[in-house]
N, C-alpha and C positions, 0 to 999 in steps of 0.2 A: 576500441573503447571510446565512448562518448566523453568529451571533456565537459564535465558538469560543474556547476558552481559548488563551492564548498558548502558544507552543511551550515556553518555559521552565517555565510552571506545569504543563503536561502531563507533562513529563519529571520534574519534582519530585514528582509524585503517584505515580509508578511505584513499586510496593512489592515488586517482584521484582528479583533481581540483574540489573544492567545497567551499562553505562557509556556516556558521551557523548564523542564525538570532535569537536573543533572544528577547522575547516579553512577554507581559501580556498573561495569559492563553487563549488559544483558544480551542474550542471543535467542533464547527460546521464550515461549509464552509463560512457561513455568518460572523462568527467571524474573519476568516482569511481575507476575503475581506475587512472588516472594519479596522482591526489592521495593515495589511500589504499592503493594497491597490493594491492587485493583482487580476487578472481575474481568474475565475474558470477554464478557458481553460488551464492555466499554473500550476494549482494546481494538485497534485496527491493525490487522496484519496485512502486509503487502507481498504479493507473489508476482513473479515475472514469468510471463508466457510469451511465446513467439508463434506467429502464424506461419505455418509451413508453406502456404500458398503464396504469400506476399513477402514474407521475411520480416514483417512489422512486429516490433516488440510491444507488448501490452502489459501495463502494470495493473494488477487486479487487487483491489482493497476490499476487505470484508471484516466482519467482527471476528475476534479471536476464537470464539466458540463455534463458528460456522464453517461449513465445508462447501467448496465449489461444486456446482453441478455443471459438468463440462458441456452438456447439451444446451443448457440455458446460456452459458457463456458464449458458445459458438453462435447461437441465435442473436445475442446482443451484438456480436461482431460481424453478423451477416456472413458467417463462414461455415464450412462443414466441420462437424465435431472432430474428425480426425486431423484437421488442419490446425487445431489449437493445442499447442504442446507446452507443457511446463518446462521451463529452463532448469536444468539440473543445478542443484545447490553449488556445486564446485565451479560453475560457469557464471554465476550471478555477478560476482565482483568484476570479472573480466569483461562482461557485457555492459554493465551499468556504472562501474566505478565506485560502487559502495560496498562495504563489507556485508556479508550475510549477517543479519541481525540489525543492520542499519538501513535496510531498504525502505525508502519513503515514497509516498505517492505524489509528492510535489517537487517542484524545482527542476523538472526535466523539460527538454524541448518537445512541445506537443506535436511537432512534425515527425519526430522520431519515436516517441513513446505515447501511445494512446493510454488513457487512464479510465478504468471502469470500476465503479464502486457498486457493491451490493446495496440495494436501497434500504436494507434493514439497519444500516448504520444510522439512518436518519431518525430512528426511534430513540436514540440517546440524546440527552441534553448536551453532554460533552463527550469527547472521545480522546483516547491516548494513542498516539502513533509515533513511530520512530521519526526522529528529526534528521536522520542521515548518519548517525553514529551510534554504536551500541551503548554510549554513555549519555545519550540525550533523548528525552521523550517530549513530544509536543502535545500540549493539552489545548483543545480547540473545539468549537461547535462543529458538528458534522457538516452542516450546509456550508460553513466557511471553508472547511477542508476540501470539499468538492470544488468550491469556487477557486481557491488558490491553485488547485491541481489541474484546473481546466478539464475536469473529468465529467463523465456521465454516470447517472445512477440507473441501474437495471436490476431486475430480479435474477440473480445468477447463482444463488445458493440452493443446496438441498433443503427440503422442508424438514422441520423438526427444530429442536432446541429453541 
């Protein structure tokens, strides 16, 4: 497991405008909708993938209402579709050191974790994403989120919604 900075130290190091919302624990998008009263369209969910060919882990961030197109994701990673595998929920905390529901796209070593955003998140003025714990949500401009994550934006979602 990667020794990652604590959630609070990661948030404290953010140098772009943002704010942190503290709340009762949330794990699912439904929880976030109920507790924070925000649309899935402005939520950023983060999923953990692993490349079977290289072993590299990839954090994939997309709007809460969108779904990954594995072929597009593979192209963005210059990989074969079959080599891009979703890490099972029960392994996420073991691999990344954050609880399921607290997975964030920022604060990781970019040498160990590539970060890919779906470019549709850029359509929002602000987005809500996990700050690393199920009791904290970061509110930030999407371009700033990509910047602090050292990520790239690509078209990686299914068409629709």
